[in-house]
C-alpha positions in Angstrom: -17.3 -91.9 4.0 -16.1 -90.6 0.6 -12.6 -91.5 -0.5 -9.7 -89.2 0.3 -8.4 -87.0 -2.5 -4.9 -87.7 -3.7 -2.2 -86.0 -1.5 -0.9 -82.6 -2.7 2.8 -82.8 -1.8 4.8 -79.6 -2.1 7.8 -79.9 -4.3 11.2 -79.4 -2.9 10.1 -80.3 0.7 10.7 -84.1 1.0 10.2 -84.1 4.8 7.0 -82.0 4.9 3.6 -82.9 3.8 0.5 -80.7 3.5 -2.9 -82.4 3.3 -6.3 -80.9 3.4 -8.5 -83.5 5.0 -9.3 -85.5 8.1 -6.0 -86.1 9.9 -7.4 -89.2 11.7 -8.1 -90.8 8.3 -4.8 -89.6 6.8 -2.8 -91.3 9.6 -5.0 -94.5 9.5 -5.1 -94.9 5.7 -2.2 -93.1 4.1 0.8 -93.2 6.4 2.9 -96.3 6.2 4.4 -98.1 9.2 7.5 -96.7 10.7 7.3 -93.5 8.5 6.9 -90.7 11.1 9.5 -89.1 13.2 7.0 -86.9 15.1 3.3 -86.1 15.4 2.3 -82.7 16.8 -1.3 -82.2 18.0 -1.7 -78.6 19.1 -5.4 -78.5 20.1 -6.1 -82.1 21.2 -9.3 -81.6 23.2 -11.6 -78.8 21.9 -14.5 -81.0 22.9 -14.2 -80.9 26.7 -17.8 -81.9 27.5 -18.4 -85.6 28.2 -21.0 -85.9 25.5 -18.5 -84.8 22.8 -15.9 -87.5 23.8 -16.4 -89.3 20.4 -15.1 -86.1 18.6 -11.8 -86.0 20.4 -8.6 -86.4 18.4 -6.6 -88.2 21.1 -8.6 -91.4 21.2 -7.5 -95.0 21.2 -7.7 -95.7 17.5 -5.7 -92.6 16.6 -3.0 -93.4 19.2 -2.8 -97.0 17.8 -2.4 -95.6 14.3 0.3 -93.1 15.4 2.1 -95.8 17.3 2.1 -98.0 14.1 3.2 -95.1 11.9 6.0 -93.8 14.2 9.5 -95.2 13.8 10.4 -97.4 16.8 13.0 -94.9 18.1 10.5 -92.1 18.0 7.7 -93.7 20.0 7.6 -91.5 23.0 5.0 -89.2 24.5 5.5 -85.8 26.1 3.5 -82.7 26.8 0.6 -81.6 29.0 -1.7 -84.4 27.7 0.9 -87.3 28.3 -0.8 -88.6 31.4 -4.2 -88.8 29.7 -2.6 -90.5 26.7 -0.9 -93.1 28.8 -4.3 -93.9 30.5 -5.8 -94.6 27.1 -2.8 -96.7 26.0 -2.8 -98.8 29.2 -6.5 -99.4 29.1 
């Protein structure tokens, strides 16, 4: 995989970041531990067929990276996909 381009942070917005790239890699490679207050995934499963499972955003490695990057006080799960996420987390 090619290296990620340097981040393009908007000036004057210290709590907002815009990155054009693979969100899975950004969280895994660029976000430090305990740095996030929230992660919003709006379309988590566009690949509903079983054969596309490897393309899904909410997978075990991504959830592990988000858990590492989230501040301890902000490590909670809510929303319509929460039961599926908890299944992945618990094994």
